[in-house]
C-alpha positions as CSV (number, residue, x, y, z in Angstrom):
1,M,25.4,-121.9,99.5
2,N,22.1,-123.7,98.8
3,L,21.0,-123.0,95.2
4,T,17.5,-124.3,95.9
5,D,17.2,-121.5,98.5
6,I,18.2,-118.9,95.9
7,S,15.7,-120.3,93.5
8,D,12.9,-120.1,96.1
9,R,13.7,-116.5,96.6
10,K,13.5,-115.8,92.8
11,Q,10.2,-117.6,92.6
12,L,8.7,-115.5,95.3
13,W,8.8,-112.4,93.1
14,N,9.4,-114.0,89.7
15,Q,12.5,-111.7,89.3
16,E,16.1,-112.5,88.8
17,F,18.2,-111.1,91.7
18,Y,21.5,-109.8,90.5
19,V,23.0,-110.3,93.9
20,R,26.0,-112.3,95.3
21,F,24.4,-114.4,97.9
22,L,26.4,-115.3,101.0
23,P,25.8,-118.2,103.4
24,E,22.6,-118.1,105.5
25,I,22.6,-116.3,108.8
26,D,19.9,-115.6,111.4
27,P,19.0,-111.9,111.2
28,F,17.7,-111.8,114.8
29,R,20.4,-113.7,116.5
30,E,23.7,-112.9,114.7
31,N,23.9,-109.1,115.2
32,Q,27.6,-109.0,114.4
33,Y,26.8,-109.1,110.7
34,F,24.8,-105.8,110.8
35,R,25.7,-102.2,111.3
36,P,24.3,-100.3,114.3
37,L,20.9,-98.6,113.8
38,D,22.3,-95.2,114.7
39,K,25.4,-95.3,112.4
40,A,25.5,-92.3,110.2
41,Y,26.6,-92.1,106.5
42,N,30.2,-90.9,106.7
43,G,30.8,-90.0,103.0
44,D,32.7,-93.1,101.9
45,S,31.9,-96.7,100.9
46,T,32.6,-98.1,104.3
47,F,29.1,-97.2,105.4
48,W,27.8,-99.7,102.8
49,N,30.1,-102.6,103.8
50,M,27.5,-104.0,106.2
51,P,23.7,-104.3,105.8
52,S,21.3,-102.5,108.1
53,P,19.7,-104.7,110.8
54,E,16.3,-106.4,110.5
55,P,13.5,-105.7,113.0
56,D,12.0,-108.8,114.6
57,L,8.3,-107.9,114.0
58,D,5.7,-110.2,115.4
59,Q,2.8,-111.9,113.7
60,N,0.3,-109.4,115.0
61,F,2.2,-106.6,113.1
62,W,2.3,-108.6,109.9
63,E,-1.4,-109.3,110.1
64,K,-2.1,-105.6,110.3
65,V,0.1,-105.0,107.2
66,H,-1.7,-107.7,105.4
67,A,-5.0,-106.0,106.2
68,F,-3.9,-102.7,104.6
69,L,-2.6,-104.2,101.4
70,D,-6.0,-103.9,99.8
71,D,-5.7,-100.2,99.1
72,E,-7.6,-98.7,96.1
73,R,-5.4,-95.6,96.2
74,I,-2.3,-97.6,95.6
75,R,-3.9,-99.5,92.8
76,E,-4.9,-96.2,91.2
77,L,-1.3,-95.0,91.5
78,A,0.0,-98.1,89.9
79,V,-2.3,-97.9,86.9
80,S,-1.3,-94.2,86.5
81,L,2.4,-95.1,86.6
82,A,1.9,-97.9,84.0
83,K,0.0,-95.6,81.7
84,N,2.8,-93.0,81.9
85,I,5.3,-95.7,81.0
86,C,3.1,-96.7,78.1
87,L,3.6,-93.1,76.7
88,W,7.3,-93.9,76.4
89,E,7.0,-97.6,75.3
90,P,3.6,-99.2,74.7
91,D,5.0,-102.7,73.9
92,G,5.5,-104.6,77.2
93,N,7.8,-107.1,75.3
94,R,10.3,-104.3,74.9
95,L,10.4,-103.3,78.6
96,M,12.9,-104.4,81.2
97,F,12.4,-103.2,84.7
98,A,15.5,-102.9,86.9
99,A,13.9,-103.1,90.3
100,I,16.0,-101.3,92.9
101,L,16.4,-103.4,96.0
102,R,14.3,-103.6,98.0
103,A,11.4,-101.1,97.6
104,G,11.5,-101.4,93.8
105,V,10.8,-105.1,93.7
106,P,7.0,-105.1,94.7
107,V,6.4,-102.2,92.3
108,A,8.2,-103.9,89.4
109,D,6.1,-107.0,90.2
110,W,2.9,-105.1,89.6
111,L,4.2,-103.4,86.5
112,C,5.0,-106.7,84.9
113,R,1.4,-107.8,85.6
114,L,0.0,-104.5,84.3
115,L,2.1,-104.5,81.2
116,P,2.1,-108.1,79.8
117,G,5.4,-109.1,78.3
118,A,7.5,-106.9,80.5
119,A,10.3,-108.5,82.5
120,A,12.1,-107.5,85.7
121,A,15.4,-108.0,87.5
122,A,16.5,-106.7,90.9
123,I,19.6,-104.6,91.3
124,S,21.3,-102.6,94.1
125,L,21.7,-98.9,94.2
126,F,22.7,-96.7,97.2
127,V,22.8,-93.0,97.3
128,G,26.4,-91.9,98.0
129,L,27.8,-95.2,96.6
130,G,26.0,-95.5,93.3
131,I,24.5,-98.4,91.3
132,D,25.9,-102.0,91.1
133,Q,27.8,-101.6,87.9
134,A,28.6,-105.3,87.5
135,A,24.9,-106.1,87.8
136,L,23.9,-103.4,85.4
137,R,26.3,-104.5,82.7
138,L,25.0,-108.1,82.9
139,I,21.3,-107.0,82.7
140,R,22.1,-105.0,79.6
141,K,24.0,-107.9,78.1
142,N,21.2,-110.4,78.9
143,Y,18.4,-108.2,77.6
144,P,19.9,-106.1,74.7
145,E,16.6,-105.9,72.9
146,R,14.7,-104.4,75.8
147,R,14.4,-100.8,77.0
148,L,15.6,-100.5,80.5
149,V,13.5,-98.7,83.2
150,F,14.8,-98.3,86.7
151,V,12.0,-98.9,89.3
152,D,11.8,-97.8,92.9
153,G,8.9,-97.6,95.3
154,W,9.2,-93.9,95.9
155,T,11.6,-91.0,95.8
156,G,12.8,-88.9,98.8
157,R,15.1,-86.1,98.1
158,G,15.9,-87.3,94.6
159,G,19.2,-89.1,95.5
160,V,18.4,-92.2,93.4
161,A,17.5,-90.1,90.4
162,R,20.8,-88.3,90.6
163,E,22.8,-91.5,91.0
164,I,21.1,-92.8,87.8
165,A,21.7,-89.5,86.0
166,K,25.4,-89.6,87.0
167,I,25.9,-92.7,84.7
168,G,23.8,-91.3,82.0
169,A,21.1,-94.0,82.5
170,G,17.4,-93.9,83.0
171,P,14.5,-93.4,83.0
172,L,13.4,-93.8,86.6
173,A,9.8,-94.9,87.4
174,V,8.3,-94.8,91.0
175,L,4.9,-95.1,92.5
176,I,5.2,-92.0,94.7
177,D,7.3,-88.9,93.8
178,P,6.6,-85.9,96.1
179,W,9.5,-83.8,94.9
180,G,9.2,-84.7,91.2
181,W,12.6,-86.3,90.5
182,A,11.4,-89.4,88.7
183,D,10.7,-89.6,85.0
184,F,7.5,-91.5,85.5
185,S,5.4,-91.6,88.6
186,G,1.9,-92.5,89.9
187,T,1.6,-89.3,92.0
188,Q,3.5,-86.4,93.4
189,E,1.5,-86.4,96.6
190,D,3.1,-87.8,99.8
191,I,0.9,-91.0,100.0
192,F,1.8,-93.9,102.3
193,C,2.2,-97.3,100.7
194,P,1.9,-100.3,103.0
195,A,4.7,-102.1,101.1
196,A,7.1,-99.7,102.8
197,C,6.7,-102.0,105.8
198,F,8.2,-105.0,103.9
199,T,11.5,-106.3,105.3
200,G,14.2,-108.5,104.0
201,A,13.4,-111.3,106.4
202,A,9.6,-111.2,105.8
203,T,9.4,-110.6,102.0
204,M,12.8,-111.2,100.3
205,G,14.6,-114.0,102.2
206,F,17.9,-112.1,102.3
207,S,19.5,-109.1,103.9
208,R,19.8,-105.6,102.5
209,T,22.6,-105.8,100.0
210,F,26.1,-104.3,100.7
211,Y,29.2,-103.4,98.8
212,A,31.9,-106.1,98.4
213,D,34.1,-105.0,95.5
214,S,33.9,-103.4,92.1
215,Q,34.2,-106.7,90.2
216,S,31.3,-108.6,91.6
217,F,27.6,-108.0,92.5
218,F,26.7,-106.3,95.7
219,A,26.4,-109.1,98.3
220,A,23.6,-110.2,100.7
221,Y,23.2,-112.8,103.4
222,L,20.6,-115.4,102.9
223,F,18.0,-115.7,105.7
224,P,16.2,-118.8,106.9
225,Q,13.0,-119.4,104.9
226,R,11.0,-119.9,108.1
227,Y,11.0,-116.1,108.5
228,C,9.5,-115.4,105.1
229,K,5.8,-114.4,105.0
230,H,4.8,-116.0,101.7
231,D,1.2,-115.2,102.3
232,L,2.1,-111.5,102.5
233,V,3.9,-111.5,99.2
234,K,1.0,-113.4,97.6
235,A,-1.5,-110.9,99.1
236,W,0.4,-108.0,97.5
237,Q,0.4,-109.7,94.2
238,K,-3.3,-110.6,94.4
239,N,-4.1,-106.9,95.0
240,C,-2.5,-105.8,91.7
241,P,-5.0,-104.2,89.4
242,S,-6.1,-106.0,86.2
243,P,-3.9,-105.3,83.1
244,Y,-7.2,-104.4,81.3
245,S,-7.3,-101.2,83.5
246,V,-4.2,-99.9,81.6
247,N,-5.5,-98.6,78.3
248,T,-2.6,-97.3,76.3
249,P,-3.1,-93.5,76.2
250,P,-2.5,-91.4,73.1
251,R,1.2,-90.7,72.3
252,Q,1.9,-87.4,73.9
253,K,4.8,-86.2,76.0
254,P,4.0,-86.3,79.7
255,R,3.9,-82.9,81.5
256,Q,7.3,-82.4,83.3
257,E,7.2,-81.0,86.8
258,K,10.2,-79.0,87.9
259,C,12.3,-80.9,90.5
260,F,11.8,-79.6,94.0
261,F,14.5,-79.5,96.7
262,M,14.7,-77.9,100.1
263,Q,17.4,-78.6,102.6
264,S,16.4,-80.4,105.8
265,G,17.9,-82.5,108.6
266,L,14.7,-84.5,108.8
267,R,13.8,-87.8,107.1
268,L,10.9,-86.6,104.9
269,H,7.8,-88.3,103.5
270,S,5.7,-91.1,104.9
271,N,7.4,-94.0,103.1
272,E,10.9,-92.8,104.0
273,V,9.7,-92.3,107.5
274,C,8.5,-95.9,107.6
275,R,11.9,-97.2,106.4
276,A,13.6,-95.2,109.1
277,M,11.3,-96.8,111.7
278,I,12.5,-100.2,110.4
279,N,16.2,-99.8,109.8
280,A,17.4,-96.6,111.5
281,A,17.1,-94.9,114.9
282,P,14.2,-92.3,114.9
283,E,13.8,-90.1,117.9
284,T,10.8,-88.0,117.0
285,L,8.0,-88.5,114.5
286,Y,6.1,-85.5,113.1
287,F,2.8,-85.4,111.3
288,F,1.1,-82.5,109.4
289,H,-2.3,-83.7,110.4
290,D,-4.0,-84.0,113.8
291,A,-4.0,-87.2,115.9
292,V,-7.5,-88.3,114.8
293,Y,-6.6,-88.1,111.1
294,V,-3.2,-89.8,111.7
295,K,-4.8,-92.7,113.6
296,E,-7.1,-93.3,110.7
297,H,-4.6,-92.9,107.8
298,Y,-1.2,-93.9,109.3
299,P,-1.9,-96.8,111.7
300,L,1.2,-98.8,110.6
301,L,3.5,-95.8,111.2
302,L,2.0,-95.4,114.7
303,E,2.4,-99.1,115.4
304,L,6.1,-98.9,114.4
305,A,6.6,-95.8,116.4
306,E,5.1,-97.4,119.5
307,R,7.3,-100.4,119.2
308,R,10.4,-98.1,118.9
309,K,9.3,-95.8,121.7
310,V,9.4,-92.8,119.4
311,K,7.9,-89.4,120.4
312,I,5.1,-88.2,118.2
313,I,4.1,-84.6,117.5
314,Y,1.0,-83.7,115.5
315,N,-0.2,-80.6,113.6
316,V,3.3,-79.7,112.4
317,R,2.1,-77.4,109.6
318,H,5.4,-76.3,108.2
319,L,5.9,-79.9,106.9
320,L,3.8,-78.8,103.9
321,D,6.7,-76.5,102.9
322,Y,8.6,-79.8,102.2
323,K,5.7,-81.3,100.4
324,A,5.5,-83.8,103.2
325,Y,2.7,-85.1,105.5
326,S,5.2,-86.8,107.9
327,A,8.8,-86.6,108.8
328,C,11.1,-87.9,111.5
329,E,14.3,-86.9,113.3
330,L,17.0,-89.5,113.6
331,R,19.5,-90.3,116.3
332,V,22.9,-90.9,114.7
333,K,26.5,-91.4,115.7
334,K,29.2,-90.1,113.4
């Protein structure tokens, strides 16, 4: 294991990765190390013993992602999230963000920039398996004077929030929280964030983590650095709002929305749909809006759907019952 490689990955996001790194593999040529795209969760930890595969997306796709990173809506959500956290702890030097791999890492990066003095470390958590307890213990040991905030990109059905609640931990902060399960959020509207397109090969330098044993960190395979899009990560960081845009609000308790839940066999919300397009086997993609609106507002989802040959249906109005603007149906094998 090349420690320089691990250091390079840390420097990319300026976060400690509480991960047990395994020797380097090629994500596009050594498929035996990854589980099938259509493998379904079977209720036990064996599902998490292998990482999900990585899509081999070309430079044309990444250039499109790069172009959409300059998004004023996402900056506004980040500022709103940072302000909500300030209600709970206004001193950045007392904040420690536990960024949930992988979607939490870019959001924690911005939060550290918006709240000077805050620090971040990346940790694994899977719904159905739980959090990496070994990593969590060490983070708490290394930062005893800081208040721990778990950070993810968005919530889906509230699974991450429930896993954190199971161990009596929290709070949870996310950029986008349609069903209201997080303690802090930037919005409860189903808004697409282009960082949902980020992959391990392109923006992390290692695989999705997977369960090894209860005594060590969740593991990950290192990936060749030639696949990493350093310019993409830097572009995300460059688009972070100025910390001066976060004026500490008056000390008052944020209004708590009641958690929403509705059973569905669909993968719901635009960012979860994007992840499904990347590491699962979607069959049909549904949008609440018409084709013209979708083409303007969800071009990256359409690009991924075209690459995966996914059927698209527009004007699915009942999606609003799920507080969602998009959803997808997955093909799975038990």
